[in-house]
N, C-alpha and C positions, 0 to 999 in steps of 0.2 A: 740402523745397524751399528752396534758398538765397535769402536776401534780395537783390533786385535793387538794384544800386548806381545805375543810371541807368534811368529809366522813360521809354520812348518811347510816347506815347499818340496819335501822329499817324496820319492816314489820308489817302490820296491818291485823288482822283477826277479823272480826266483829268490836267491839268497843275497842279491846285490841291492843295496840301498843307494839310490842316486840322490844327492843332496838337493837337487832341483831338476825340473823337467827340460832344461835347455841344454841340448847336445849340439855338437858341430858335425856336419855330414862328412862322410869319407871322401877324400880327394879334394877337399876345400880348405883344409886346415893343417896340411902337412903332417908332421909327427908331433905337433903341439908346441914344442919349444920355439918354433919359428915365430910364434905370435906373442912371445913374452914382452916385446917392446910396445905392444898395442893394448893388451888387456891382461887382467889377472886370470890366467888360464886355470889355475887351481880353484877358482870360484865357480866354474862351469859344472853342470851336472855330469858331463863327461865329454871327452874328445873321442870321436871315432876316427881311428887312424886311416891313413892312405891304405888302399887295398894291398895286402901282403900276399905274395905268391911264394911257391917253393924256391924258385930261383930268381935272381934279380932280373928286372925287366927294364929295358931302355925306353920303352914307350914308342909311340908312332913317330915316324920320321918325316911326316908331312905337317902342314899347318894344324895346330892343335886347338886353337881357340878362334871362334868366329862370333863376334858380337852381333846381336840381332835385336830388333825392337822388343823391349820387355824381357830380355834375357840374353843367354849366350848358348852357343853350341860348342861342346867340348869333344875332342877326339884324342885324349891324352894317351890312351892305350895302357892304362894301369902301370905306369912307370913306378917302380919301387925298388928297395934295396934287397928284397928277398928275406925269408924268414930267419936265416942264420944270422945275417947282419942286424936284423931287427932286434933279436933277443940279446945280441952282444953289444950293440951300440945305442939303440933307441930305448929299449925297455929300462935300462938302468936310469936314464935321464927322467923318464916318466915317473918312476918310483922315487927318485931322489927329490924331485920337485913336488911330490904329493899330488900329481895330476891324476884324476880319475879318468879311465879310458876304456874304450871298447876296441878290440882289434878286428878290423875288417879283413876277411879271408877270401881270396880269389884263386880257384884252381882250374886247371884245364880238364881234369878227370875226377871221377868220384874218389879214386884212391888218393889224389893230391889233396882234396879237401879233408879227407880223413887224416892224412899225414900232418897237415897243418894244424888240425884240431888236437892231435896228439901232442905236438910241440907246445901248444898253448896250455894243455893240461899239465904237462911236465913242468912248466914254468909258472904254474899257479896263476895264470891269467884268468880273471874272474868273469869276463864277458867277451863274447865274440859275435860278430855280425857276418853272416854268410852272404857274400856278394854273388847272387845268382841272377843278376839283372843288368850288368853293364852292357850297353849296346855297341861299344866301339872296339871290341877285340875279336879276333878271328875264331877263337875256340874257347870253350869253357863259359862260365858265367851265365849268359842269357840262354844258352842251350839247356841249362837245367831249370831255368825259371819260367819256361813256357809250357811245360808238361807236368801235370800234377802227379802222375805216377812216377816219373823220373825224379822229380823233386822230392817226393815222399821217401823214396829209397835213399836219396842223398842225405836228407835231414836225419832219417833214422840211423844211417851209418855213422854220421857225425855224433849223434846223441849217444851211441854205444861207447864212444871213446872219450867223450867230453861231458863232464857233469856240471859245468858252470852255466852261466846265463847264456842261452843260445837264442840269438835274434836272426831272423831271416829277412833279407831286404828284397822287396818285391818290385817287379817291373810293371809299368802300365801298358807295355807293348804285348798284350795278350787279349784273347777274346773275353775271358772271365777271370778277373783278378780275385774274385770271391772264391773260386775253386782252388786257385793256387794258395790262397790264405788258409783255407780249410785243410788242404793237404799238409801245409806246414804245421798247423796245430796238431793234427792227428798223428804226425810223425814224431812229435816231441819238441817242437819249438816253444820257447818260453814267451816270445813276443815276435811281432812282425813290424818291419819299418817300411814305409811307403810314402811317396813313390820315388823310384829312381828316374833317371832322365827319359824323355820321350824321343823316340827316333825322329831325326830331322835332317834337313839339308840346307846349308847356307850357300847362297850363290852371290858372287860378286862379278859385276859386269863393268868393263871399261871400254870406251870407244876411242881407239887410237888409230890415227892415219886412215880413217875410213873403214876400219874393221872393228868388230866387237871381239874383245878378249874376255874369256870366262874362266873363273876359278871357283872351286867348290870345296866345302868341308862337310863331310857326312859324319854325324855323331849324335850326341845326346843333348836335347834342348832342356835347359833349366832356367830358373828365375821366375819373375813375376808372371810371365806368360803362361806358365803351367799350373798356377795355383788353383784355378777352378777345376782342372783335371784331377789334381791331387785331393782337393776337398771331396770331390765326388767319389774317388776311389776309397778314401778313408770312411766316408759315410756308408758305402756299400759293404765294405769289409767288416765294419762294426756290427752289421746285422747278422753276420754268419760265424764270427769267432768270439770266444770268451777271453782269450789271452790279450795282454796289453798291445796297443797300437802306438807306434812312434810315427808321427806324421811329418811330412816335409814336402817342400815345393813352393818356392816363392815367398818365404817368410822374411819380412823386413821390419816388422813392427809388432808392438804388443797386441794390437787389434788382430793382426794375422794369426798370432798364437791363439787368441781367444776363438777365432773362427775354427781353427783345427780342433780345439777342445770341444767346441759346441757340437761338432759332428761326430765326435767319438774318439779323438786322439787322447792318449794319456800323457805322452811326452812329445817333444818336437825336435827336429834337427834343422839347423841353419846351414845353408850351403852356399849358393851363388853370392849372397850378400857379403860373405866374408872377403870376396875379392875386391870389392869397392869400399867396404866399411869394415876393416879388419878388427875393429873394437866392438862391433855390433852385438856379438854374443854376450859379452860381459855387461854391456849396457842393458840388454833386455832382461838379464837376470835381476839387475838393480830395479828396473822399471816394474817388473812383475812383483818383486818384494814390496816396493813402495805402494803399488796399487792395492795389494792384499792388506797391507797395514792400514792404509788410509780408509779402506772400505770395510774393515772388520772381518776379513776372511782369515781364519786362523790356520786352516789347512788347505792343501791343494784340492782335496776332494770337495770341500765346501764350495770352492770357486767353480769347479767343473760341474757340480750338481746344479749350481745356479745358472750357469751358461746353458745347460741342457734342460732347464725347466723342471728340475727334480729337487730343487732346494725348498 
């Protein structure tokens, strides 16, 4: 295969052209500028912001992170500055630094999601991701992501007020993620992203003065431990929807990205790896480009077709 002179890694969803398929997952990359010292954030396909709610959220007041074998459990509780401060303080920075971004939206009610989407439309935000799958808050999010009828109404309501790129983030904590994905597509989603974290419990035991002391953290498991679950979910969803799929769950290397492409993902998000390797997203962009150049792939489609046996 001849060496490609020009490598096109772009991918288009609705009217948004992402320069490459490497995104960062919501809640793992702050509001983007926090990572300036580690990587060229503007080189990424996009940064998915922390989940943004109508009002500021302080997050959970108990232990928020629990390291476990092959991953971590988080119980952050969607801490964020709220939509008003986001558009006043964070949005100008993203635009000034020419950072491509997707705003993750988290509401307690259908009306809150609609209101958040309206604000995004008013400020010409080109892409949003609906967080309907966070497992560590008391209300909202996961309540919408486990019932296809409820989810369909939510997505349709948001679609009515927001004409930009609409991504729906799916949870693995359901009986049939395929039905949830189909409901998202039918209601007007432009893409689905999956998977969010898996419900889990971290237990720490200490034996002190003849007695066991137990502490626990209940939240969402992420990292390498969930990659096989994520790959399985992406593969099944690919069989039932025509819209793009953004895969995530335990991505740490170029081979991980290729595995997600091979089962049907069009783009990927990097999450937990950002905590231990804050420069990993930028590195993987470079590695992907170098691989395509050295092996003669001129477009992302050529690479994915080859991985899927369609080349």
